[in-house]
C-alpha positions as CSV (number, residue, x, y, z in Angstrom):
1,X,0.0,-0.1,0.0
2,X,2.8,2.3,0.9
3,X,4.5,1.7,-2.4
4,X,1.2,2.6,-4.2
5,X,0.6,5.7,-2.3
6,X,4.1,7.2,-2.8
7,X,4.9,5.8,-6.1
8,X,8.2,4.5,-4.8
9,X,10.6,2.1,-6.9
10,X,10.2,-1.2,-4.9
11,X,13.7,-1.9,-5.8
12,X,14.8,0.9,-3.6
13,X,13.2,-0.7,-0.5
14,X,14.3,-3.4,1.7
15,X,12.4,-5.1,4.7
16,X,14.6,-6.4,7.5
17,X,13.5,-9.0,10.0
18,X,14.9,-11.1,12.4
19,X,14.3,-14.8,13.1
20,X,11.7,-14.0,15.9
21,X,9.1,-13.4,13.4
22,X,9.1,-17.1,12.8
23,X,7.6,-17.7,16.2
24,X,4.1,-17.7,15.2
25,X,4.7,-20.1,12.2
26,X,6.9,-20.5,9.4
27,X,4.6,-21.1,6.4
28,X,2.7,-18.0,6.6
29,X,5.7,-15.7,7.0
30,X,7.5,-17.3,4.1
31,X,4.3,-16.8,2.0
32,X,4.2,-13.2,2.9
33,X,8.1,-12.5,2.3
34,X,7.7,-14.3,-1.0
35,X,4.6,-11.9,-1.9
36,X,6.9,-8.9,-0.8
37,X,9.7,-10.1,-2.9
38,X,7.4,-10.5,-6.0
39,X,6.7,-7.0,-5.7
40,X,10.3,-5.9,-6.1
41,X,11.2,-5.2,-2.5
42,X,14.2,-7.0,-1.0
43,X,14.1,-8.9,2.2
44,X,17.2,-9.1,4.7
45,X,17.7,-10.9,7.7
46,X,18.9,-8.7,10.4
47,X,21.2,-9.4,13.3
48,X,22.2,-12.6,12.0
49,X,24.5,-14.5,14.2
50,X,22.7,-13.8,17.3
51,X,19.7,-15.4,19.4
52,X,18.0,-18.2,17.6
53,X,20.2,-18.0,14.4
54,X,19.8,-21.1,12.7
55,X,20.9,-22.1,9.1
56,X,17.7,-23.8,8.2
57,X,16.3,-19.9,8.1
58,X,18.8,-19.5,5.3
59,X,17.3,-22.5,3.5
60,X,13.5,-21.8,4.0
61,X,13.0,-18.2,3.9
62,X,13.3,-16.0,0.8
63,X,16.3,-13.6,2.0
64,X,18.3,-11.4,-0.3
65,X,20.8,-10.3,2.4
66,X,22.3,-11.4,5.6
67,X,23.1,-8.3,8.0
68,X,25.8,-9.6,10.5
69,X,25.4,-8.1,13.9
70,X,27.3,-5.9,15.2
71,X,28.6,-7.9,18.0
72,X,31.0,-9.6,15.5
73,X,32.3,-6.5,14.2
74,X,32.9,-4.6,17.8
75,X,36.4,-6.0,18.3
76,X,36.9,-7.4,15.0
77,X,40.5,-5.9,14.7
78,X,41.5,-7.6,17.9
79,X,39.5,-11.0,18.0
80,X,40.7,-13.5,14.9
81,X,37.6,-15.5,16.2
82,X,35.3,-12.9,15.1
83,X,37.1,-12.2,12.0
84,X,36.7,-15.9,11.2
85,X,32.9,-15.9,11.7
86,X,32.4,-12.9,9.7
87,X,34.3,-14.4,7.1
88,X,32.5,-17.7,7.1
89,X,29.0,-15.8,7.3
90,X,29.9,-13.7,4.2
91,X,31.1,-16.7,2.2
92,X,28.0,-18.6,3.2
93,X,25.9,-15.7,1.9
94,X,27.8,-15.5,-1.3
95,X,27.3,-19.2,-1.9
96,X,23.5,-18.8,-1.6
97,X,23.6,-15.7,-3.7
98,X,22.9,-13.4,-0.9
99,X,24.6,-9.9,0.0
100,X,26.2,-9.6,3.4
101,X,26.0,-6.4,5.3
102,X,28.5,-6.0,8.1
103,X,26.5,-3.7,10.9
104,X,28.3,-1.5,13.3
105,X,31.3,-0.7,11.3
106,X,33.0,2.4,13.1
107,X,36.6,2.5,12.1
108,X,38.9,2.3,8.8
109,X,40.3,-0.6,10.2
110,X,37.0,-2.7,10.7
111,X,35.9,-1.5,7.1
112,X,39.2,-3.1,5.7
113,X,38.6,-6.3,7.8
114,X,35.0,-6.8,6.8
115,X,35.8,-6.1,3.0
116,X,39.0,-8.6,3.3
117,X,36.3,-10.9,4.8
118,X,34.1,-10.4,1.6
119,X,31.0,-8.5,3.0
120,X,29.3,-6.8,0.1
121,X,28.1,-3.8,2.2
122,X,28.5,-1.9,5.4
123,X,26.3,0.0,8.1
124,X,27.5,1.9,10.9
125,X,28.9,5.4,12.5
126,X,31.9,5.2,10.0
127,X,29.5,6.3,7.2
128,X,26.9,8.2,9.4
129,X,25.3,8.3,12.8
130,X,21.4,8.0,12.4
131,X,19.9,11.2,10.9
132,X,17.0,12.9,10.7
133,X,15.1,12.4,7.4
134,X,15.6,16.0,6.4
135,X,19.4,15.6,6.4
136,X,19.4,12.4,4.3
137,X,19.7,14.2,0.9
138,X,22.8,16.4,2.2
139,X,24.4,12.9,3.6
140,X,23.9,11.4,0.1
141,X,25.3,14.1,-1.7
142,X,28.5,14.2,0.6
143,X,28.7,10.3,0.4
144,X,28.5,10.5,-3.4
145,X,31.1,13.1,-3.6
146,X,33.6,11.1,-1.3
147,X,33.0,8.1,-3.5
148,X,33.9,9.9,-6.7
């Protein structure tokens, strides 16, 4: 309904869900997510690696992206185990045709490590702290200039 009302391009939208959405039953959730994807909206599994993470979710649900929880990124420059886990998650995502976003990237060193681990995207204060909606156009312009 929001897409219809705003005329937004569904390809520019992404829904993020956590494993807890499956508590009420997997089949209705899978059907709903498949309908959302059929409309062109991508679906991301948020905070992967925490809580009730199960590889069966990756097999059962129609995800386009895995978002690796910030707890694995926070001390990745000092914790080889975290780097190994992030590398494995990124490899798993790539093998399944999914993008992987490293959440909570705050330093250039963390960025270099998650890139080397194979993450396709990052999210975190290194890019920008949370912004009010009216600041987003300026943020996008600033990031575009930095990327050029």
